[in-house]
N, C-alpha and C positions, 0 to 999 in steps of 0.2 A: 794300213789298206791300202793294196795294192793294186795294178791294174794296168794293161797297156792305154796311152795317150788314147779319149776321144775324137771317138770321129764325128764331126760337124764343131768341131769348137767351134769353129770362129765363124759359120754361121752363127751359132748361141751368144760367143761376144760380139760380134751385128749387132745383135737383134737387140743384147742391154745398151748399146752405145747409143742404140736411137734412141732411147727411155728420154735420153735428155731433153727439161722440162718441162713432156706432158705429167698430166695425170693416171698414176697405176691405181690401183685397186688389187694387195698382196691375200689372195683367196687359202687360208689355210692352219692348221693349227699352230699357235701360242703360248713362247713361253710367257712367265711361267705356265706349269714346272719345263724346266730344262731333259727334254727325250728327243732321240730321232726326227723323230714326226716335227718337233713345233721348233727346233735345232734348224732343219731341213727349212723352211721357211722363212725363221730369221735371217740364213741366209741368202735365200732371194729377194726380201727387202732395203738386204745392208744394199749388195750390189746393186743395188738398183737404185741407192742413194745414193751410191757414188758416182753413176753415169751419170746422176740431177736431177733425175725422176723428182714427180710427187708425191710423196708412197704415203699412201694408208695401208691399213692392217684386218680383214675380216677375219675370227677367230672365231668356231664351236662356244669353247669352254667363256665361261660368265673371268674364272680368277682369271683372265691374259691380256698383260698387259695391253690388247691390239685397239686398236683404234674403234672399232665397230665387235661388239661381238649379239652376237644369236644363236640359237641350235640352226645345223646343219646340214641338217636330217632328210634324206627323201627328200619330198616335196618343199617342204620349206627354206631348201639350201635352192632350190631353181627360182625362186618364184624369189628368195632373196638376192639372186645375181639379177632376172632380168628388170624386177625395179633400181637396181642402182648400175648400169649399164649405161643411162643414163647425165649419170655425174662422174665417169667419167673415160679415161681414156684408154689408158688397158688392161688388161686382167690379166695376173698372171699366177693360174691355180690351179696349187697340189691338194690332187686327190689325193684323196686317203679309205681308208675301208671307212660305211659311210659316212663322206664323208663325196655329196652326199647319196652317191649310192649304197644301197643297200638292200633289197627287194634280189633272194637270189629263183623268187618263182617267173617261168614265163614273163607272162603275161605285165606283174607287175612292175618285173625286173624292165623293160619293153616301154612301159610308161613314164614311169623315171629318168633313163636311157633320151624319152620322145620332152622330153620338158626340158631334162639337162640344155640337150644339144637347142630347145626352140630360145632360147633362155642365151647361150655365148651370140644364139646367132645375133644380139638388140644389138654384142660389141664388138668394135672397130677394129678390136683388135684381142688375138688369145694365145697367150701361147699357157702348153698342160706342163706338169710334172708331171709323173707317176711313180711310187716310192719306192710300188708293189704292186702284186697282178689280185690282191685284195681288196685293192680299191674297185676291182670291174666286176663282181661276183660273174657274172653273166657271162666271164670273156672274153681277149679281148675282141673278138671276133665280131661278126654281125650283124645283124641288118643297125643297131644299139647303140653300139662298138663306133662304126662305123662316122653315124650320123653325130657324135659327139667328138672322133679325130676329124671328123667337117670340116667342123664348124674352128679348130684352132690353123693359125698359121704355123705353127713351132710344138712340133713334141721331145718331149724329152724322158728316156726311162733311164732302166740299170744298167741296164746286160744288154749281152747283144742280140741271143737270144729274144728274148721281149723284145727289141727295137726290127732281128727277123720276121717275127712270126703281121705282127704291123704292115712289111712289107707286101712280104710275100705273100700272106695269106688275108688281109685288109687291101691291099693294095694300094697300100700308102702314095704317094715319091721321095724316094729314096731322101731329096734333100729336104724333108722335114722332118722326121724322125732324128734325132738325137740322140746319144749316148750322154747321161749323165758324167760331167767328167770328175775322175782318180783325184783333181787339186781338188773341186768339190766335196765329192769325198771324205779327202782327208783333211778338210778345218772342215769336221763337223763326228771325223769318231777319235781322229787317231790324237792328236797334240790336250797335257789333262792340262790343257791352263785357258785351254774351249772355254767351256764355262762364264770365266774369270771375264773373257773378249765376249763372248756370247752379251751375256753383262751389261756390260759396256755398255756394247750396241745396241742396246736395247734399251737401256735406260737415256739413250740419247738422241734415239728414237719417238720414245714416251716422248723426254722432255720440249726437244724442236717444234715437235705433231701437237702438243697438249689444246695452246687454243685453237685448232681448227678441232680436234676429238672433241672435243665438248659443241660448236658449230655443226656439224655430221651429225654427234652422234644425237643431238637436238629437232636435226630436221628431216629426218632420216631414222631415224630409231626405228624395230620391225619388231613385230614379236612374235 
């Protein structure tokens, strides 16, 4: 997959470098199975690990190899993020379809968005990656969307149109919204050997954090 170099790449790099030694929770789909969404979350977790962060992953799939696994749709995801905020320093959140926002009607969507914004405000530092507009059924803008974006230090989106909308219509600061880098996209979609590297990374992550996974799961298991 080709394209122009991403805007704000240096800022995103600096953000990840600042994670060294910090306890980080990555939230999103996680392998297995390997697909575009789980590869994206794995890429984020691996990058944070390479920068020296203490990384754990929360996934909605009970089949995944994530450290924490539970339903994250609607209010469940918002409550989970609210409860876990005191255990980590940084949240790297992949907004996906129905993770956690799924309501399309105006009032239910506003309530979900409000719950998510309240949960995000409990965190010291929030990074949001939006891979698809489907993750925001009520649209990128509006009061509900603005509450969520304002709760994050950095927002990463996949294309220039979405970035322009967040800056122009939602009025987010230019330096806050960045494009998903071409390098990251090529890592996720181009190489035929990617799944092998991903599996090795996932296995390494699981083994390195196995003991802590059991401790955290026992202590913070959420229904």
